[in-house]
C-alpha positions in Angstrom: 5.3 363.2 113.1 2.2 361.8 111.4 2.2 358.5 109.6 0.1 358.4 106.4 -0.4 355.2 104.6 -1.8 354.9 101.0 -3.8 351.7 100.6 -4.1 350.4 97.1 -2.4 348.3 94.4 -0.6 351.3 92.8 -3.3 352.3 90.3 -3.6 355.8 88.9 -6.0 356.7 91.7 -3.6 355.5 94.3 -0.8 357.6 92.8 -3.2 360.7 92.6 -4.1 360.2 96.4 -0.6 360.0 97.4 0.3 363.2 95.4 -2.7 365.0 97.1 -1.7 363.8 100.5 2.0 364.7 100.1 0.9 368.2 98.7 -1.5 368.7 101.7 1.3 367.9 104.3 3.8 370.2 102.6 1.4 373.2 102.2 0.3 372.7 105.9 3.8 372.4 107.1 3.1 369.1 108.6 5.9 366.5 108.8 4.7 363.1 107.7 6.1 359.7 106.7 4.3 358.2 103.8 4.0 354.6 103.4 2.5 352.7 100.4 0.5 349.5 101.3 0.1 347.4 98.2 -0.3 343.9 99.5 -3.9 342.9 99.5 -3.7 341.1 102.9 -2.4 344.3 104.5 -5.0 346.3 102.8 -7.9 343.9 104.1 -6.5 344.3 107.6 -7.8 347.9 107.5 -11.4 346.7 106.7 -12.0 349.0 103.7 -14.2 347.8 100.9 -12.5 349.7 98.1 -9.3 351.5 97.2 -7.6 353.9 97.2 -7.6 354.1 101.1 -6.0 356.8 103.2 -4.9 356.1 106.7 -3.5 358.6 109.2 -1.9 357.5 112.4 -3.6 354.0 112.0 -7.0 355.5 111.6 -8.9 355.0 108.2 -10.0 358.5 107.1 -11.0 357.7 103.5 -11.7 354.7 101.2 -13.1 354.3 97.6 -12.5 358.0 96.6 -10.0 360.7 96.1 -10.5 363.3 98.9 -9.7 367.0 98.2 -6.4 368.5 99.6 -8.5 370.6 102.0 -10.0 367.4 103.6 -6.5 365.8 103.9 -5.2 368.8 105.5 -7.9 368.7 108.2 -7.1 365.0 108.8 -3.4 365.7 109.2 -4.0 368.5 111.6 -6.3 366.6 113.8 
């Protein structure tokens, strides 16, 4: 099972990223646990400069933008 973390304060872009990531996992048939990280100290621990951020299995794969569903599928499959 993959662990997917959505980094951000809960803004509209953070919610959109979460929806894209959930849809990507579901359409690819990948089982994943989704965790929202909203505490700024926890977010800064991932060394990203802007939110929203996406972390798959403790590796930052995206920050400061909303990736496409196809990109997220690739990251989840890796």
